[in-house]
Backbone as CSV, one residue per row, in Angstrom:
resi,resn,N_x,N_y,N_z,CA_x,CA_y,CA_z,C_x,C_y,C_z
1,MET,0.857,-1.170,0.000,0.000,0.000,0.000,0.898,1.226,0.000
2,HIS,0.615,2.138,-0.918,1.333,3.411,-0.979,0.495,4.458,-0.274
3,LEU,1.124,5.203,0.615,0.455,6.299,1.305,1.111,7.596,0.865
4,GLY,0.320,8.529,0.384,0.862,9.817,-0.022,0.465,10.172,-1.440
5,SER,1.100,11.227,-1.945,0.741,11.738,-3.268,1.155,10.769,-4.371
6,TYR,0.515,10.917,-5.497,0.837,10.076,-6.654,2.252,10.354,-7.147
7,ASP,2.740,11.565,-6.932,4.093,11.929,-7.367,5.175,11.147,-6.632
8,SER,4.880,10.648,-5.434,5.886,9.908,-4.668,5.786,8.395,-4.850
9,GLU,4.905,7.931,-5.738,4.768,6.497,-5.995,6.043,5.836,-6.523
10,PRO,6.852,6.495,-7.361,8.065,5.833,-7.854,8.990,5.322,-6.745
11,ALA,9.055,6.019,-5.632,9.884,5.554,-4.514,9.322,4.258,-3.939
12,THR,8.015,4.154,-3.830,7.382,2.934,-3.330,7.598,1.789,-4.301
13,VAL,7.458,2.058,-5.587,7.670,1.028,-6.605,9.123,0.545,-6.568
14,ALA,10.063,1.447,-6.380,11.480,1.066,-6.288,11.715,0.141,-5.095
15,LEU,11.082,0.425,-3.980,11.194,-0.449,-2.804,10.599,-1.828,-3.091
16,MET,9.501,-1.864,-3.827,8.884,-3.133,-4.175,9.797,-3.947,-5.092
17,HIS,10.444,-3.304,-6.042,11.377,-3.985,-6.943,12.562,-4.538,-6.143
18,GLU,13.070,-3.745,-5.215,14.192,-4.182,-4.375,13.793,-5.375,-3.513
19,TYR,12.629,-5.306,-2.910,12.144,-6.411,-2.067,12.006,-7.694,-2.882
20,ALA,11.440,-7.584,-4.079,11.270,-8.754,-4.940,12.621,-9.364,-5.282
21,ALA,13.581,-8.557,-5.663,14.918,-9.054,-6.021,15.598,-9.705,-4.831
22,ASP,15.473,-9.111,-3.659,16.091,-9.661,-2.451,15.499,-11.008,-2.057
23,ASN,14.288,-11.286,-2.501,13.601,-12.525,-2.119,13.468,-13.511,-3.272
24,GLY,14.297,-13.338,-4.305,14.369,-14.313,-5.380,13.299,-14.202,-6.452
25,TYR,12.661,-13.054,-6.578,11.626,-12.858,-7.592,12.118,-11.901,-8.661
26,GLU,11.503,-11.990,-9.833,11.763,-11.053,-10.910,10.458,-10.348,-11.250
27,ILE,10.560,-9.098,-11.615,9.387,-8.353,-12.045,8.964,-8.899,-13.413
28,ASP,7.680,-9.203,-13.564,7.166,-9.843,-14.771,6.254,-8.892,-15.546
29,ILE,6.786,-7.735,-15.922,6.033,-6.769,-16.708,6.421,-6.946,-18.167
30,THR,5.417,-7.122,-19.017,5.630,-7.300,-20.455,4.719,-6.338,-21.202
31,GLU,4.675,-6.488,-22.521,3.786,-5.637,-23.315,2.319,-5.875,-22.988
32,SER,2.003,-7.066,-22.477,0.608,-7.378,-22.160,0.345,-7.466,-20.656
33,ARG,1.390,-7.339,-19.846,1.231,-7.366,-18.377,1.814,-6.091,-17.802
34,TYR,0.983,-5.349,-17.113,1.394,-4.083,-16.532,1.183,-4.117,-15.018
35,HIS,1.613,-3.083,-14.335,1.268,-2.976,-12.926,-0.152,-2.403,-12.838
36,HIS,-0.770,-2.581,-11.695,-2.127,-2.101,-11.471,-2.136,-1.196,-10.255
37,GLU,-2.964,-0.205,-10.302,-3.142,0.679,-9.161,-4.620,0.677,-8.773
38,ILE,-4.868,0.514,-7.489,-6.224,0.545,-6.962,-6.284,1.728,-6.012
39,TYR,-7.124,2.695,-6.333,-7.204,3.927,-5.553,-8.273,3.795,-4.477
40,PHE,-7.872,3.962,-3.217,-8.809,3.887,-2.105,-9.326,5.258,-1.705
41,SER,-8.681,6.300,-2.172,-9.060,7.652,-1.785,-9.476,8.450,-3.011
42,ASP,-10.330,9.404,-2.784,-10.750,10.325,-3.834,-9.818,11.535,-3.771
43,ALA,-8.995,11.702,-4.790,-8.000,12.770,-4.797,-8.635,14.159,-4.757
44,ARG,-9.901,14.253,-5.076,-10.589,15.547,-5.037,-11.022,15.918,-3.625
45,ARG,-11.051,14.923,-2.720,-11.592,15.165,-1.375,-10.605,14.928,-0.247
46,VAL,-9.475,14.305,-0.540,-8.518,13.923,0.501,-7.208,14.671,0.279
47,ALA,-6.586,15.100,1.351,-5.278,15.760,1.245,-4.278,14.786,0.632
48,GLN,-3.354,15.296,-0.171,-2.403,14.429,-0.879,-1.630,13.511,0.058
49,GLU,-1.251,13.987,1.212,-0.464,13.149,2.129,-1.281,12.011,2.743
50,ARG,-2.604,12.025,2.554,-3.464,10.977,3.101,-4.019,10.033,2.041
51,LEU,-3.613,10.201,0.787,-4.083,9.323,-0.278,-3.579,7.895,-0.046
52,LYS,-4.414,6.919,-0.363,-4.057,5.509,-0.225,-4.222,4.819,-1.574
53,THR,-3.165,4.116,-2.002,-3.175,3.428,-3.283,-2.524,2.059,-3.126
54,VAL,-3.194,1.016,-3.603,-2.591,-0.309,-3.659,-1.905,-0.419,-5.020
55,ILE,-0.632,-0.774,-5.009,0.124,-0.962,-6.244,0.425,-2.446,-6.366
56,ARG,-0.029,-3.060,-7.458,0.199,-4.479,-7.695,1.150,-4.634,-8.865
57,ILE,2.237,-5.367,-8.643,3.236,-5.585,-9.672,3.362,-7.090,-9.892
58,PRO,3.221,-7.566,-11.137,3.358,-9.008,-11.393,4.817,-9.447,-11.207
59,ILE,4.990,-10.605,-10.575,6.321,-11.140,-10.332,6.365,-12.609,-10.747
60,THR,7.568,-13.122,-10.880,7.780,-14.537,-11.163,9.040,-14.975,-10.458
61,ARG,9.201,-16.264,-10.238,10.432,-16.790,-9.589,11.515,-16.927,-10.606
């Protein structure tokens, strides 16, 4: 789960890539497989520092 503005998501994604590599996984993004974002907050109503987003990245061993 990413907490904060959408502009700071790359740092969270970088941590996810590092965690996957440290645990023997490879990121499995292809032309037909992308990452997914699920937004739990309405950016029009919530302060940027309180936004909640689930970021899903496909992985493989």
